[in-house]
LOFI-195934 format. One record per residue: x, y, z of N, C-alpha, C in turn; residue number from 0. Coordinates in Angstrom, 1 decimal. Layout:
N
<rec n_xx="X" n_yy="Y" n_zz="Z" ca_xx="X" ca_yy="Y" ca_zz="Z" c_xx="X" c_yy="Y" c_zz="Z" drenkol="NUM"/>
...
***
This chain:
115
<rec n_xx="-57.7" n_yy="1.4" n_zz="36.6" ca_xx="-57.7" ca_yy="1.8" ca_zz="34.8" c_xx="-56.6" c_yy="2.7" c_zz="34.2" drenkol="0"/>
<rec n_xx="-56.3" n_yy="3.1" n_zz="35.3" ca_xx="-54.9" ca_yy="4.2" ca_zz="34.9" c_xx="-54.0" c_yy="3.5" c_zz="34.3" drenkol="1"/>
<rec n_xx="-53.3" n_yy="2.3" n_zz="35.3" ca_xx="-52.5" ca_yy="1.6" ca_zz="35.0" c_xx="-52.5" c_yy="0.6" c_zz="33.6" drenkol="2"/>
<rec n_xx="-54.0" n_yy="0.2" n_zz="33.3" ca_xx="-54.0" ca_yy="0.0" ca_zz="32.0" c_xx="-53.9" c_yy="0.6" c_zz="30.5" drenkol="3"/>
<rec n_xx="-54.1" n_yy="2.0" n_zz="30.8" ca_xx="-53.8" ca_yy="2.9" ca_zz="29.8" c_xx="-52.5" c_yy="3.5" c_zz="29.9" drenkol="4"/>
<rec n_xx="-51.5" n_yy="3.4" n_zz="31.0" ca_xx="-50.2" ca_yy="3.3" ca_zz="30.7" c_xx="-49.6" c_yy="2.4" c_zz="30.0" drenkol="5"/>
<rec n_xx="-49.9" n_yy="0.8" n_zz="30.7" ca_xx="-49.8" ca_yy="-0.2" ca_zz="29.9" c_xx="-49.6" c_yy="-0.2" c_zz="28.4" drenkol="6"/>
<rec n_xx="-50.7" n_yy="0.3" n_zz="27.9" ca_xx="-51.2" ca_yy="-0.2" ca_zz="26.5" c_xx="-50.7" c_yy="1.2" c_zz="25.8" drenkol="7"/>
<rec n_xx="-50.3" n_yy="2.1" n_zz="26.3" ca_xx="-49.5" ca_yy="3.5" ca_zz="25.9" c_xx="-48.2" c_yy="3.1" c_zz="25.5" drenkol="8"/>
<rec n_xx="-47.3" n_yy="2.1" n_zz="26.4" ca_xx="-45.7" ca_yy="1.7" ca_zz="26.3" c_xx="-46.0" c_yy="0.8" c_zz="25.1" drenkol="9"/>
<rec n_xx="-47.0" n_yy="-0.3" n_zz="25.3" ca_xx="-47.2" ca_yy="-1.2" ca_zz="24.1" c_xx="-47.3" c_yy="-0.3" c_zz="22.8" drenkol="10"/>
<rec n_xx="-47.9" n_yy="0.4" n_zz="22.5" ca_xx="-48.3" ca_yy="1.2" ca_zz="21.6" c_xx="-47.0" c_yy="1.8" c_zz="20.9" drenkol="11"/>
<rec n_xx="-46.2" n_yy="2.3" n_zz="21.9" ca_xx="-45.1" ca_yy="2.8" ca_zz="21.3" c_xx="-44.2" c_yy="1.8" c_zz="20.8" drenkol="12"/>
<rec n_xx="-44.1" n_yy="0.7" n_zz="21.5" ca_xx="-43.0" ca_yy="-0.2" ca_zz="21.1" c_xx="-43.7" c_yy="-1.0" c_zz="19.6" drenkol="13"/>
<rec n_xx="-45.1" n_yy="-0.9" n_zz="19.5" ca_xx="-45.5" ca_yy="-1.5" ca_zz="18.1" c_xx="-45.1" c_yy="-0.6" c_zz="17.1" drenkol="14"/>
<rec n_xx="-45.0" n_yy="0.9" n_zz="17.6" ca_xx="-44.8" ca_yy="1.8" ca_zz="16.5" c_xx="-43.4" c_yy="2.0" c_zz="15.8" drenkol="15"/>
<rec n_xx="-42.5" n_yy="1.4" n_zz="17.0" ca_xx="-41.1" ca_yy="1.0" ca_zz="16.7" c_xx="-40.9" c_yy="-0.1" c_zz="15.7" drenkol="16"/>
<rec n_xx="-41.6" n_yy="-1.0" n_zz="15.7" ca_xx="-41.6" ca_yy="-2.3" ca_zz="15.1" c_xx="-42.2" c_yy="-2.0" c_zz="13.6" drenkol="17"/>
<rec n_xx="-43.4" n_yy="-1.2" n_zz="13.4" ca_xx="-43.8" ca_yy="-0.7" ca_zz="12.4" c_xx="-42.8" c_yy="0.1" c_zz="11.7" drenkol="18"/>
<rec n_xx="-42.3" n_yy="1.3" n_zz="12.1" ca_xx="-41.4" ca_yy="2.0" ca_zz="11.6" c_xx="-40.1" c_yy="1.0" c_zz="10.9" drenkol="19"/>
<rec n_xx="-39.7" n_yy="0.4" n_zz="11.9" ca_xx="-38.4" ca_yy="-0.7" ca_zz="11.4" c_xx="-39.0" c_yy="-1.2" c_zz="9.9" drenkol="20"/>
<rec n_xx="-40.8" n_yy="-2.2" n_zz="9.9" ca_xx="-41.0" ca_yy="-2.7" ca_zz="8.9" c_xx="-40.9" c_yy="-1.5" c_zz="7.7" drenkol="21"/>
<rec n_xx="-41.4" n_yy="-0.3" n_zz="8.0" ca_xx="-41.8" ca_yy="0.6" ca_zz="7.1" c_xx="-40.5" c_yy="0.8" c_zz="6.4" drenkol="22"/>
<rec n_xx="-39.3" n_yy="1.3" n_zz="7.1" ca_xx="-38.0" ca_yy="1.6" ca_zz="6.8" c_xx="-37.6" c_yy="0.4" c_zz="5.6" drenkol="23"/>
<rec n_xx="-38.0" n_yy="-0.8" n_zz="6.5" ca_xx="-37.4" ca_yy="-1.9" ca_zz="5.4" c_xx="-37.8" c_yy="-2.1" c_zz="3.9" drenkol="24"/>
<rec n_xx="-39.3" n_yy="-1.9" n_zz="4.1" ca_xx="-40.1" ca_yy="-1.9" ca_zz="2.6" c_xx="-39.6" c_yy="-0.8" c_zz="1.8" drenkol="25"/>
<rec n_xx="-39.2" n_yy="0.3" n_zz="2.3" ca_xx="-38.9" ca_yy="1.4" ca_zz="1.4" c_xx="-37.2" c_yy="1.2" c_zz="1.2" drenkol="26"/>
<rec n_xx="-36.3" n_yy="0.4" n_zz="1.7" ca_xx="-35.2" ca_yy="0.5" ca_zz="1.3" c_xx="-34.8" c_yy="-0.2" c_zz="0.0" drenkol="27"/>
<rec n_xx="-34.1" n_yy="0.6" n_zz="-0.6" ca_xx="-33.4" ca_yy="0.1" ca_zz="-1.8" c_xx="-32.0" c_yy="-0.9" c_zz="-1.8" drenkol="28"/>
<rec n_xx="-31.4" n_yy="-0.6" n_zz="-0.7" ca_xx="-30.4" ca_yy="-2.0" ca_zz="-0.3" c_xx="-30.9" c_yy="-2.6" c_zz="0.8" drenkol="29"/>
<rec n_xx="-30.2" n_yy="-4.1" n_zz="0.6" ca_xx="-30.3" ca_yy="-5.2" ca_zz="1.3" c_xx="-30.4" c_yy="-4.8" c_zz="3.0" drenkol="30"/>
<rec n_xx="-31.7" n_yy="-5.3" n_zz="3.5" ca_xx="-31.7" ca_yy="-5.4" ca_zz="4.7" c_xx="-31.1" c_yy="-6.1" c_zz="5.7" drenkol="31"/>
<rec n_xx="-30.8" n_yy="-6.0" n_zz="6.7" ca_xx="-30.4" ca_yy="-7.3" ca_zz="7.7" c_xx="-31.7" c_yy="-7.3" c_zz="8.7" drenkol="32"/>
<rec n_xx="-31.5" n_yy="-8.3" n_zz="9.7" ca_xx="-32.6" ca_yy="-8.9" ca_zz="10.5" c_xx="-32.4" c_yy="-8.2" c_zz="11.5" drenkol="33"/>
<rec n_xx="-31.5" n_yy="-7.3" n_zz="12.1" ca_xx="-31.1" ca_yy="-6.6" ca_zz="13.5" c_xx="-30.5" c_yy="-7.9" c_zz="14.4" drenkol="34"/>
<rec n_xx="-29.5" n_yy="-8.7" n_zz="14.1" ca_xx="-29.2" ca_yy="-9.8" ca_zz="14.7" c_xx="-27.8" c_yy="-9.4" c_zz="14.7" drenkol="35"/>
<rec n_xx="-27.1" n_yy="-8.7" n_zz="14.4" ca_xx="-26.0" ca_yy="-8.5" ca_zz="14.4" c_xx="-25.2" c_yy="-8.9" c_zz="13.3" drenkol="36"/>
<rec n_xx="-25.8" n_yy="-9.7" n_zz="12.5" ca_xx="-25.2" ca_yy="-10.0" ca_zz="11.1" c_xx="-25.3" c_yy="-8.7" c_zz="10.2" drenkol="37"/>
<rec n_xx="-24.5" n_yy="-8.9" n_zz="9.5" ca_xx="-24.5" ca_yy="-7.5" ca_zz="8.7" c_xx="-25.6" c_yy="-8.0" c_zz="7.3" drenkol="38"/>
<rec n_xx="-26.2" n_yy="-7.1" n_zz="6.4" ca_xx="-27.0" ca_yy="-7.1" ca_zz="5.6" c_xx="-26.2" c_yy="-8.1" c_zz="4.3" drenkol="39"/>
<rec n_xx="-26.5" n_yy="-8.8" n_zz="3.8" ca_xx="-25.9" ca_yy="-9.5" ca_zz="2.6" c_xx="-25.7" c_yy="-8.4" c_zz="1.5" drenkol="40"/>
<rec n_xx="-24.9" n_yy="-8.5" n_zz="0.6" ca_xx="-24.6" ca_yy="-7.8" ca_zz="-0.5" c_xx="-25.6" c_yy="-7.7" c_zz="-1.4" drenkol="41"/>
<rec n_xx="-25.8" n_yy="-6.8" n_zz="-2.2" ca_xx="-26.8" ca_yy="-6.9" ca_zz="-3.2" c_xx="-26.6" c_yy="-8.0" c_zz="-4.4" drenkol="42"/>
<rec n_xx="-25.5" n_yy="-8.5" n_zz="-4.6" ca_xx="-24.9" ca_yy="-8.8" ca_zz="-5.7" c_xx="-25.2" c_yy="-10.6" c_zz="-5.5" drenkol="43"/>
<rec n_xx="-25.6" n_yy="-10.8" n_zz="-4.0" ca_xx="-25.8" ca_yy="-12.2" ca_zz="-3.3" c_xx="-27.0" c_yy="-12.3" c_zz="-3.2" drenkol="44"/>
<rec n_xx="-28.0" n_yy="-11.5" n_zz="-3.6" ca_xx="-29.3" ca_yy="-11.9" ca_zz="-3.5" c_xx="-30.1" c_yy="-12.0" c_zz="-4.9" drenkol="45"/>
<rec n_xx="-30.9" n_yy="-13.1" n_zz="-4.7" ca_xx="-31.7" ca_yy="-13.3" ca_zz="-6.2" c_xx="-32.8" c_yy="-11.9" c_zz="-6.3" drenkol="46"/>
<rec n_xx="-33.2" n_yy="-11.4" n_zz="-5.4" ca_xx="-34.3" ca_yy="-10.2" ca_zz="-5.4" c_xx="-34.4" c_yy="-9.7" c_zz="-4.5" drenkol="47"/>
<rec n_xx="-33.6" n_yy="-8.4" n_zz="-4.2" ca_xx="-33.7" ca_yy="-7.6" ca_zz="-3.1" c_xx="-34.8" c_yy="-6.7" c_zz="-2.8" drenkol="48"/>
<rec n_xx="-35.6" n_yy="-6.3" n_zz="-3.8" ca_xx="-37.0" ca_yy="-5.7" ca_zz="-3.5" c_xx="-38.1" c_yy="-7.0" c_zz="-3.1" drenkol="49"/>
<rec n_xx="-37.9" n_yy="-7.9" n_zz="-3.0" ca_xx="-38.7" ca_yy="-9.2" ca_zz="-2.6" c_xx="-37.9" c_yy="-9.3" c_zz="-0.9" drenkol="50"/>
<rec n_xx="-36.8" n_yy="-9.5" n_zz="-1.2" ca_xx="-36.4" ca_yy="-9.7" ca_zz="0.2" c_xx="-36.3" c_yy="-8.9" c_zz="1.2" drenkol="51"/>
<rec n_xx="-36.5" n_yy="-7.2" n_zz="0.9" ca_xx="-36.8" ca_yy="-6.3" ca_zz="1.8" c_xx="-38.2" c_yy="-6.3" c_zz="2.1" drenkol="52"/>
<rec n_xx="-39.3" n_yy="-6.5" n_zz="1.0" ca_xx="-40.5" ca_yy="-6.5" ca_zz="0.9" c_xx="-40.8" c_yy="-7.6" c_zz="2.3" drenkol="53"/>
<rec n_xx="-40.3" n_yy="-8.8" n_zz="2.4" ca_xx="-40.9" ca_yy="-10.0" ca_zz="3.0" c_xx="-40.4" c_yy="-9.6" c_zz="4.3" drenkol="54"/>
<rec n_xx="-39.0" n_yy="-8.9" n_zz="4.8" ca_xx="-38.8" ca_yy="-8.5" ca_zz="6.1" c_xx="-39.2" c_yy="-7.4" c_zz="6.6" drenkol="55"/>
<rec n_xx="-39.6" n_yy="-6.4" n_zz="5.9" ca_xx="-40.3" ca_yy="-5.5" ca_zz="6.0" c_xx="-41.9" c_yy="-5.4" c_zz="6.8" drenkol="56"/>
<rec n_xx="-42.7" n_yy="-7.0" n_zz="6.2" ca_xx="-44.1" ca_yy="-7.0" ca_zz="6.7" c_xx="-43.9" c_yy="-7.9" c_zz="7.5" drenkol="57"/>
<rec n_xx="-42.4" n_yy="-8.6" n_zz="8.0" ca_xx="-42.3" ca_yy="-9.5" ca_zz="9.1" c_xx="-42.6" c_yy="-8.5" c_zz="10.2" drenkol="58"/>
<rec n_xx="-41.5" n_yy="-7.5" n_zz="10.2" ca_xx="-41.7" ca_yy="-6.6" ca_zz="11.1" c_xx="-43.0" c_yy="-6.0" c_zz="11.6" drenkol="59"/>
<rec n_xx="-43.7" n_yy="-5.6" n_zz="10.7" ca_xx="-45.2" ca_yy="-4.9" ca_zz="10.8" c_xx="-45.8" c_yy="-6.0" c_zz="11.5" drenkol="60"/>
<rec n_xx="-45.9" n_yy="-7.4" n_zz="11.0" ca_xx="-46.5" ca_yy="-8.0" ca_zz="11.7" c_xx="-46.8" c_yy="-8.6" c_zz="13.2" drenkol="61"/>
<rec n_xx="-45.3" n_yy="-8.2" n_zz="13.3" ca_xx="-44.7" ca_yy="-8.4" ca_zz="14.9" c_xx="-45.2" c_yy="-7.1" c_zz="15.9" drenkol="62"/>
<rec n_xx="-45.1" n_yy="-6.1" n_zz="15.2" ca_xx="-45.8" ca_yy="-4.9" ca_zz="15.6" c_xx="-47.1" c_yy="-4.8" c_zz="16.0" drenkol="63"/>
<rec n_xx="-48.0" n_yy="-5.7" n_zz="15.0" ca_xx="-49.2" ca_yy="-5.7" ca_zz="15.1" c_xx="-49.7" c_yy="-6.8" c_zz="16.0" drenkol="64"/>
<rec n_xx="-49.0" n_yy="-7.8" n_zz="16.6" ca_xx="-49.0" ca_yy="-8.8" ca_zz="17.4" c_xx="-48.9" c_yy="-8.1" c_zz="18.8" drenkol="65"/>
<rec n_xx="-48.0" n_yy="-7.0" n_zz="18.9" ca_xx="-47.6" ca_yy="-6.3" ca_zz="20.3" c_xx="-49.0" c_yy="-5.5" c_zz="20.4" drenkol="66"/>
<rec n_xx="-49.4" n_yy="-5.0" n_zz="19.4" ca_xx="-50.6" ca_yy="-4.0" ca_zz="19.6" c_xx="-51.8" c_yy="-4.5" c_zz="19.7" drenkol="67"/>
<rec n_xx="-52.2" n_yy="-5.8" n_zz="19.1" ca_xx="-53.5" ca_yy="-6.5" ca_zz="19.4" c_xx="-53.4" c_yy="-7.1" c_zz="20.6" drenkol="68"/>
<rec n_xx="-51.9" n_yy="-7.2" n_zz="21.3" ca_xx="-52.1" ca_yy="-7.9" ca_zz="22.9" c_xx="-52.1" c_yy="-6.9" c_zz="23.7" drenkol="69"/>
<rec n_xx="-51.9" n_yy="-5.5" n_zz="23.3" ca_xx="-52.1" ca_yy="-4.6" ca_zz="24.3" c_xx="-53.5" c_yy="-4.1" c_zz="24.1" drenkol="70"/>
<rec n_xx="-54.3" n_yy="-4.1" n_zz="22.9" ca_xx="-55.7" ca_yy="-4.0" ca_zz="22.8" c_xx="-56.7" c_yy="-4.8" c_zz="23.6" drenkol="71"/>
<rec n_xx="-56.0" n_yy="-6.2" n_zz="23.7" ca_xx="-56.8" ca_yy="-7.3" ca_zz="24.3" c_xx="-56.6" c_yy="-6.9" c_zz="26.0" drenkol="72"/>
<rec n_xx="-55.4" n_yy="-6.2" n_zz="26.3" ca_xx="-55.1" ca_yy="-6.1" ca_zz="27.8" c_xx="-55.9" c_yy="-5.1" c_zz="28.0" drenkol="73"/>
<rec n_xx="-56.2" n_yy="-4.0" n_zz="27.5" ca_xx="-56.6" ca_yy="-2.9" ca_zz="27.9" c_xx="-58.3" c_yy="-3.3" c_zz="28.1" drenkol="74"/>
<rec n_xx="-58.6" n_yy="-3.9" n_zz="27.0" ca_xx="-60.0" ca_yy="-4.3" ca_zz="27.4" c_xx="-60.4" c_yy="-5.3" c_zz="28.4" drenkol="75"/>
<rec n_xx="-59.4" n_yy="-6.4" n_zz="29.0" ca_xx="-59.6" ca_yy="-7.0" ca_zz="30.0" c_xx="-59.4" c_yy="-6.2" c_zz="30.9" drenkol="76"/>
<rec n_xx="-58.5" n_yy="-5.3" n_zz="31.0" ca_xx="-58.2" ca_yy="-4.1" ca_zz="32.0" c_xx="-59.5" c_yy="-3.7" c_zz="32.6" drenkol="77"/>
<rec n_xx="-60.3" n_yy="-3.1" n_zz="31.5" ca_xx="-61.7" ca_yy="-2.4" ca_zz="31.7" c_xx="-62.7" c_yy="-3.4" c_zz="32.2" drenkol="78"/>
<rec n_xx="-62.5" n_yy="-4.5" n_zz="31.8" ca_xx="-63.7" ca_yy="-5.6" ca_zz="32.3" c_xx="-62.9" c_yy="-6.2" c_zz="33.7" drenkol="79"/>
<rec n_xx="-62.0" n_yy="-5.6" n_zz="34.1" ca_xx="-61.2" ca_yy="-6.4" ca_zz="35.2" c_xx="-61.1" c_yy="-7.9" c_zz="35.3" drenkol="80"/>
<rec n_xx="-60.1" n_yy="-8.1" n_zz="33.9" ca_xx="-60.1" ca_yy="-9.6" ca_zz="34.0" c_xx="-58.6" c_yy="-10.1" c_zz="34.8" drenkol="81"/>
<rec n_xx="-58.6" n_yy="-11.5" n_zz="34.8" ca_xx="-57.5" ca_yy="-11.7" ca_zz="35.6" c_xx="-56.0" c_yy="-11.7" c_zz="34.9" drenkol="82"/>
<rec n_xx="-55.4" n_yy="-10.3" n_zz="35.8" ca_xx="-54.2" ca_yy="-10.0" ca_zz="34.7" c_xx="-52.8" c_yy="-11.2" c_zz="34.6" drenkol="83"/>
<rec n_xx="-53.0" n_yy="-12.1" n_zz="35.4" ca_xx="-51.6" ca_yy="-13.1" ca_zz="35.5" c_xx="-51.9" c_yy="-13.7" c_zz="34.4" drenkol="84"/>
<rec n_xx="-53.0" n_yy="-14.3" n_zz="33.4" ca_xx="-53.3" ca_yy="-15.0" ca_zz="32.3" c_xx="-52.7" c_yy="-14.0" c_zz="31.3" drenkol="85"/>
<rec n_xx="-53.1" n_yy="-12.5" n_zz="31.2" ca_xx="-52.6" ca_yy="-11.9" ca_zz="30.4" c_xx="-51.2" c_yy="-11.5" c_zz="29.8" drenkol="86"/>
<rec n_xx="-50.2" n_yy="-11.7" n_zz="31.3" ca_xx="-49.1" ca_yy="-11.4" ca_zz="31.2" c_xx="-48.4" c_yy="-12.5" c_zz="30.5" drenkol="87"/>
<rec n_xx="-49.2" n_yy="-13.4" n_zz="31.0" ca_xx="-48.3" ca_yy="-15.0" ca_zz="30.3" c_xx="-48.7" c_yy="-14.9" c_zz="28.7" drenkol="88"/>
<rec n_xx="-50.2" n_yy="-14.9" n_zz="28.4" ca_xx="-50.1" ca_yy="-14.7" ca_zz="27.0" c_xx="-49.2" c_yy="-13.6" c_zz="26.0" drenkol="89"/>
<rec n_xx="-49.1" n_yy="-12.5" n_zz="26.8" ca_xx="-48.5" ca_yy="-11.5" ca_zz="25.9" c_xx="-46.8" c_yy="-11.9" c_zz="26.0" drenkol="90"/>
<rec n_xx="-46.5" n_yy="-12.5" n_zz="27.3" ca_xx="-44.9" ca_yy="-13.1" ca_zz="27.1" c_xx="-45.0" c_yy="-14.0" c_zz="26.1" drenkol="91"/>
<rec n_xx="-45.8" n_yy="-14.9" n_zz="26.2" ca_xx="-45.5" ca_yy="-15.8" ca_zz="24.8" c_xx="-45.9" c_yy="-15.6" c_zz="23.6" drenkol="92"/>
<rec n_xx="-46.6" n_yy="-14.3" n_zz="23.2" ca_xx="-46.8" ca_yy="-13.9" ca_zz="22.0" c_xx="-45.4" c_yy="-13.7" c_zz="21.6" drenkol="93"/>
<rec n_xx="-44.9" n_yy="-12.7" n_zz="22.4" ca_xx="-43.7" ca_yy="-11.7" ca_zz="22.1" c_xx="-42.2" c_yy="-12.7" c_zz="22.0" drenkol="94"/>
<rec n_xx="-42.1" n_yy="-13.6" n_zz="22.8" ca_xx="-41.0" ca_yy="-14.8" ca_zz="22.6" c_xx="-41.3" c_yy="-15.8" c_zz="21.4" drenkol="95"/>
<rec n_xx="-42.6" n_yy="-15.8" n_zz="21.3" ca_xx="-42.7" ca_yy="-16.8" ca_zz="19.8" c_xx="-42.7" c_yy="-16.1" c_zz="18.7" drenkol="96"/>
<rec n_xx="-43.2" n_yy="-15.0" n_zz="18.8" ca_xx="-42.7" ca_yy="-14.2" ca_zz="17.6" c_xx="-41.3" c_yy="-13.8" c_zz="17.4" drenkol="97"/>
<rec n_xx="-40.6" n_yy="-13.7" n_zz="18.2" ca_xx="-38.9" ca_yy="-13.8" ca_zz="18.0" c_xx="-38.5" c_yy="-14.9" c_zz="17.3" drenkol="98"/>
<rec n_xx="-39.3" n_yy="-16.0" n_zz="17.6" ca_xx="-38.5" ca_yy="-17.2" ca_zz="17.2" c_xx="-39.2" c_yy="-17.5" c_zz="16.0" drenkol="99"/>
<rec n_xx="-40.3" n_yy="-17.1" n_zz="15.7" ca_xx="-41.0" ca_yy="-17.2" ca_zz="14.1" c_xx="-40.2" c_yy="-16.4" c_zz="13.3" drenkol="100"/>
<rec n_xx="-39.9" n_yy="-14.9" n_zz="13.6" ca_xx="-39.2" ca_yy="-14.3" ca_zz="13.1" c_xx="-37.8" c_yy="-15.0" c_zz="12.6" drenkol="101"/>
<rec n_xx="-37.0" n_yy="-15.3" n_zz="13.7" ca_xx="-36.0" ca_yy="-15.9" ca_zz="13.2" c_xx="-35.7" c_yy="-17.1" c_zz="12.4" drenkol="102"/>
<rec n_xx="-36.6" n_yy="-17.8" n_zz="12.8" ca_xx="-37.2" ca_yy="-19.0" ca_zz="11.9" c_xx="-37.4" c_yy="-18.6" c_zz="10.2" drenkol="103"/>
<rec n_xx="-38.7" n_yy="-17.6" n_zz="10.1" ca_xx="-38.8" ca_yy="-17.1" ca_zz="8.8" c_xx="-37.4" c_yy="-16.5" c_zz="8.0" drenkol="104"/>
<rec n_xx="-36.6" n_yy="-15.9" n_zz="8.6" ca_xx="-35.6" ca_yy="-15.0" ca_zz="8.3" c_xx="-34.5" c_yy="-16.2" c_zz="7.3" drenkol="105"/>
<rec n_xx="-34.4" n_yy="-17.2" n_zz="8.2" ca_xx="-33.6" ca_yy="-18.3" ca_zz="8.1" c_xx="-34.2" c_yy="-19.1" c_zz="6.8" drenkol="106"/>
<rec n_xx="-35.5" n_yy="-19.1" n_zz="6.6" ca_xx="-36.5" ca_yy="-19.7" ca_zz="5.6" c_xx="-35.6" c_yy="-18.5" c_zz="4.1" drenkol="107"/>
<rec n_xx="-35.9" n_yy="-17.0" n_zz="4.4" ca_xx="-35.5" ca_yy="-16.2" ca_zz="3.5" c_xx="-33.9" c_yy="-16.5" c_zz="2.9" drenkol="108"/>
<rec n_xx="-33.1" n_yy="-16.5" n_zz="3.8" ca_xx="-31.7" ca_yy="-16.6" ca_zz="3.6" c_xx="-31.5" c_yy="-17.9" c_zz="2.6" drenkol="109"/>
<rec n_xx="-32.3" n_yy="-19.0" n_zz="2.8" ca_xx="-32.2" ca_yy="-20.0" ca_zz="1.6" c_xx="-32.8" c_yy="-19.7" c_zz="0.6" drenkol="110"/>
<rec n_xx="-34.4" n_yy="-19.1" n_zz="0.6" ca_xx="-34.4" ca_yy="-18.7" ca_zz="-0.7" c_xx="-34.2" c_yy="-17.5" c_zz="-2.0" drenkol="111"/>
<rec n_xx="-33.6" n_yy="-16.4" n_zz="-1.1" ca_xx="-32.9" ca_yy="-15.5" ca_zz="-1.8" c_xx="-31.6" c_yy="-15.5" c_zz="-1.7" drenkol="112"/>
<rec n_xx="-30.5" n_yy="-15.9" n_zz="-1.5" ca_xx="-29.4" ca_yy="-16.2" ca_zz="-1.1" c_xx="-28.8" c_yy="-16.8" c_zz="-2.3" drenkol="113"/>
<rec n_xx="-27.8" n_yy="-16.0" n_zz="-3.4" ca_xx="-27.1" ca_yy="-16.8" ca_zz="-4.1" c_xx="-26.1" c_yy="-18.0" c_zz="-3.9" drenkol="114"/>
***
C-alpha cells in the first residue's frame, strides 16, 4: 500500500507540473511554444495570439489531468490489490498516446493560426 501512495504522489507532482505549464500558457500575453525546442511564433505571424495560447494551455491541462486520472486509478487498484502489470501498460499507453495527440494537435493549431 505504501508504494501505491508514493507512486500516486509522484504522479501528482508530475500532473501539477503539467497544470502549471498549462496555466502559465493560458495567462501568457506573448505567443507560447510547444516545448519541443522550436521557438514560439512571433506575435505578428499568428491570427489570434489569445486563442493560440488558450488552446495550448488547455492541451497541457488535459494532459496533466490524464496523468492524474491514471494515478487515481492506480491508487484505487493498489488498494484493491489488482494486477499491476496491466496498470503500468495502461499508464504508459496513456502517456505516450498523450504526447502523440498533443504533437498532432499542435500541428493542427499551426495550420489554423499561422499567417
